[in-house]
N, C-alpha and C positions, 0 to 999 in steps of 0.2 A: 166389151171385152173383144179382140182379135187374135189369137193364136194361129205360131207355125214351127211347126216340128222338122229339125235338118236333123239326118241320121251324119254321123261322125265317122268317125274310124270305130270299127269296133260295135261296141256296146257304147261306144258313147254319142250322145244326143246334144242337141242346142235347140233350144227352145227359147221362141221369142214372141211376146207378147208387146198389144198395141191397147194403149188405154187413152181416153180421150185427154185431153191438156188439162182440162178442169181439173181434174182429177187429183193432178199436178200441185196443181194451184191451189188449189183450196186444202188440200193435206199440207202444202207451204205454209200457208199464212196461218193456219190455226196453232201450227208449232211457233210461229213467230209469236204471235198474239203472246203465248202460253210463257215465252221468254219474258215479254215485254214486263211479264207481270212481275217476274221472277229473276234478272237480273238486275245487278250493281252499275252504272254506269255514273261515271262523275258528270254536276251538271243537273241530276235528274233524281227526284225522289224514287226510290222503289218505289216497282206498279207501276208508274208516271212515264215512265221513256216510250217515248212513240215509236209508231212500230217500224215508221221508216229508217228509225236511225240502226234499230233491232236489226233489220234486214242488210241494213250497210256492212254490220260490224258483224253478225254472226248466218249474214243468210248462205253462204255456200256448208254450213253447220246445218243448215235448217233443212236446206235438197235431199243433205246425204239423209238424213232422219225420215223425210219424208217418203224418197226411195226406198229403203227399207220398210218401213210401216204397210206400203204402198203393195211390195214382193209379199210380204207374207202375209196381209189380205187375200188375195187375189190368184199367189201360184198354186194352193191344193186345185181349186175349179180349173186353174188355164193345165194343170195334170191331168185332171179329171176327165177336160174337155179332148185331149190327144190324145190318149189312153195310155198316156205313161206312167209308170212306175219307179222313182227316183233307186237304185241300191243305196243311197246314199245322200246329204244334204245337198243340192244344189246348190253351184259357185254361182254368182255375179260375174257373168263377163263382157257387160256393155250395159251403158245406161244412154238415154237421148232423149235430152229432155231440154233441148233448143227447138223442136219442132211447132209450129204455131197451134196445130191439131191436136196431134199426139206424143204421149212418152210411150217410149217404148224400151222396154230391158231385154235380155238377153241373159238366160243361166245355160249353166253347162252341169251334163250330170250323167249318168249310166243307170241304163238297166240290165234285169235280168235278163240270161237269153234263153230265147224261146227253145225246150229241148223234148227228142220227141227220144224217147230211152229206146234202145236196142234192143231185138227180138231175146229172151231168155234162151230161150230154148237152142240156140245156133250159140250158145257160149260154153267154154270148155273149162272147167273150172275144179284145180286138185287141190285136196282136202288131206289134212292127215292127223292118222289114227295112230292110238298109245296107249297098249295093253301094260300093267304095271305088274311084275314078275313075282316070284319071293324074292329073286336073285339080288331086285331093284330095292324092297323092303330090307334084305341085309343090309345091302350097301348103307343106306339109309339109315342104319342100326349102329353099322360100323359109324358114319359120320358121328354120330351122338354118343358112343364111346369115344371117339377122339377129341370133341371139344370139353371131353372131363380128364382122357387122361393124364396122369401125372412123371412127370421124366425125372431121373434118379440120377447123376454123376457116376459114369463109372471109369476103371481106370484102363482100362480094356480096347482094343479095337473095335472100330466102328466097325455096324451091320447093319441088313435092312431093318427097319422099323425106329431105329435111334435116331435123337432128334440132336444134330449138332449145335453150337454158337459158334460163327466163326466170324475173320474180320475178311474183307476181304476186298480188291479193287482191279477193274478190267479195262485192260491196257489195249488199241487199237494203234500203230504205229508208233506203241510208245507211248503216248497218250491217253491219262483217262477219257475213258467219255460219259457224258452227260448222266447218271441213273446207274453209274458203273462201279460204286464206290459205299460200302457199310460196312456199319459195326453191329455187332453183339448181334449174328442174323441169324435166324430161326430157321433151320431146316430140316425137315423129318424125311431121312433116307429110304427113298421107293415111291416117293407122291409123283417125281416125274412134272413139278415146278417149275423147274429150271429147264435151260436147251441142251437138246442130248450133249451127255459126256460129261457134264458136270457133276449130276448126284454119281454117276458111275466113277469122278474118280474123288468120290470124300470115302469108296466104299476103305474098310480095313485102313481106316487113315489113323494115326497115332493121336490122344488129345496131346498139347503145348508143341504142335510138329507144325513146321510150315511146307507146303506146297504150292507149285506151276499149275496149270493148265492149259494148253494150247488149244481151243475150240475153233470151230463155226459157226456163224449163227445162222439159220436156216434163212434161204431163199426166199422164203415164206414167211419172216418177221416182222409183226404187229410195224416197228418200227422202220421203218425204210431207210434210213442212213443207218443202222445195222444191217439191212439185210442181206443176207450172202458175206459177210466180213469177219476176216481172220480173227481173232481175241485171246489176250493171255490173259489167264485168271490169274492174279496171287496171292493167296488164303492161309491166314494163319487158320488151325484149329485151336479152341479156347476149354470147348468140353462138349463128351463126351458123356450122353446123359442113355438110358434104358426108360422102353413104357414099364411105372408099375402096371400090373395086372391088374383088373378092372371084373367086379363081380355083378355080375346081370342083376340082382335083385331090387328090391324092394327100396328100399336107400337110393339105389342108382335111377329107379324110376322117383322120384320123391326129386328129385335136382330138377327134372322138368314139369312137377305139379301135378305127377300123379302117383297113386298109390299103390300100385304093383305095375311089373316086366306086361302082365297079359292087359292091364289098362295102358301104359307105355305103348306099346303095338298097337292099338287097337286110334288110339290118337293121331299116332306117329302117321298110319297108309292114310287114317281121313284128311290129313293134312297134305299128304304126296298128293290123295286126290285133287284137294280144292288147287295145288299147284300147279299142279299137270294141265288141268280144265283151265285155269286161267290162261298160262301159255297156250296151249291149243287154239285156245280160242281166239288168241289176239292174233297166230299167225291163220291160221281157216281165215276168218273177219278177213285179211291183209291179201290173203291170195283171192276172195270173192272179191272186194273194192280194187284190185289191181287191174282185173281180166274184165269188170265192169266201168273202172276207168277208160283204159286204150277202147274199149266198145263204144265208147262212147265221147265224139270229140268235136268239142264247144267254147265259146269263148267265156273266162272267168271274169267278171270285172274287178279290174286293178285295186279300185276304192279300196273290195272288198279283201282284197290279201294284203294289199297295206296292213290295214285293218289286225289280219290272222297274224302276220308278218309283227305287229308289234306285240302280238299277246304273247310269241313263243319267245320273243326276245325275254319280256318280261318273263315269265315262267323260267330258264334258263336262268336269269338272274335271281332270280326267290332261289331257287335247287341249291347254285350256289353259295348263297351268304350260308342257307341249313347247314351247308356242306364248311362254312368257317375258309371258304377263298373268295379272293379277288376278285372282285366286279369285273368281268370284260365292259368295262362302261366303253372302250370304241370301238365292241363290235355296233356295227349297220346294222337296223330290222331289216334292211333288204337282203344280210345272210341268209335271212330263211324263207325267204322267198317259195324255193321249188316245193318247200313241203306246204309253206301255206297256202300254194297254188291246190295241190294236192286235196289239203285239208275240205277245201271253200268247194272245188268241185264234190268231190264228194258227198258233201253235205246240201248239195243242190241234186243232185240224184236221188238221196236219200227220197229230199221233200219231195220231189217228181214224183216216184215210184208210191212212196206214202199217199200223192192225194190221188194219181191213176189208179190204184187200187183202195182206197180209199182205207188206210190203215189209221189205226190210233189203238192210243195203250187204255185199258181202262184202271180204275187204282185198284185192281184184283192182285193185275200186274208188273205195275208198281214197287207193290208192298212186296210183291213175290220177291221180285227185281233186289232190292233192299236187302228183302231176307237172305237173299243168296251171295251179297256181294258182303252183308254182316260176319257172313262166317271166318273170311279171313282174318277180322279185329277179335280173336279168340271171346277174352272176360269182357272187353269192349265193346263188342257188338251193339248192343245197345244203346250204349253212348252213338254210335254211328248211326245208328237207324233215328235217333232224336234227333243229329247234328240236320239231316235231311228234312226232315219230318217239319224242321221250325220256321224252314226257310223255304216258301216259292218258288221261288227261282233256282234252289239247288233240289227239288225234288223235281223239280223242269228237267231237268240234265238228267235226273233218272227217268223220267218218261222219254226223254228223245233214244236212250241205248238202248228199251224195248221198244221202240218202234223202229228203229235198227235193226235189231235183229229180228225183229217182221221180216225185215225186207230181205235179208239176210238167205231165212226160210223160204221166203218167196220166189227166190232166185236158185238154191239148192233144188229145189220141188223140179224146176222145169229145163235147169240148166245140163247138161251133162259135167257126171263129177265122175273124177279120178281119185280114188281114194289109196293114198300113201302111207304104209305102215315102219311108223318108226320106235326106237327104243327109248327108253325113256331117260336116259342120260344123255341122251342126243338133245332132246329136248330141254333139259333142268341144267348143264353145264356150259 
């Protein structure tokens, strides 16, 4: 067997393999003989069809099958010979079986990039810190109170803290815009949930009255087609309701599964820490990997990008299905190429760094990570742990997370780190 490896564009490679033609002829003859014992052809008894007749009828099919078998039997050795490791299954691009002496086939594939990781000590990485304050705890407790707050209709004019039930219609140039109309819409005055001027215009409003507000959408409004536009809201005040006073007692705590207020506060603080640790961890990981990715430029296999883009599209469709939203069947996987490329590149970098530094996760570290992750599941924590322990593939994903964290710690230990303090509400809102 003779091999020849050619470098195409980027990571693409072309491998040509030459074999004695007799290998092809013998394989083809064997396939034809097997066909002759199995096929039904008019004028011949089954199993008695001459090979020459089968060759005329099925010679093309036999040749194709022979080539596929030869490729399957020889490709691994051929790749070993040229020291090439394909990213994905090589594709046959050319076959020449007409030569009297040789059978030649060519396959094309991509290889993994050779990565020489940049010096960590030359990297500057920003990291975020958050301290949970008493004010943060109070605001979270107020949020729990709000969940249980009941409102009673009143006949007085509205004020801060009241909940109004309104019908409204938003008009731009005299036309209602998409999403600009609602019936029996509930709004609590003072929450700042609408654009500037909306809630202010509802202060001191009378039940069962109507009013109009001339406002302007902010220039940085999240919907570009509305940003900076003048709008008139025609509003009917259906009801003004005042919040009932709520006692922070054992009955209140029991609504959240705790025996008393002290236990509720302990549980609340623990959940706040879990939430902020998760969000900060995500932010800081992205900050590390963004700098790492920028500092290491190399080609990424397109086949890996395509595969990851398909995974991202599948994940999006599954999320939409869970939320009861219509599937985006017309969206191509290529729409996710940028994020797919980022993920693949970071995966290659993490693998290279862990390999260079001989980083691996112990079973104790994997179990500890599972325990940490399970805290967010409350009473279902053990079910979550069992779910991952029951499937080696699932548990392997936890191992990858542990190694990924080891890589992050290694980088932070050697890089220049700039810490920035942020408030709890900045991260959680």
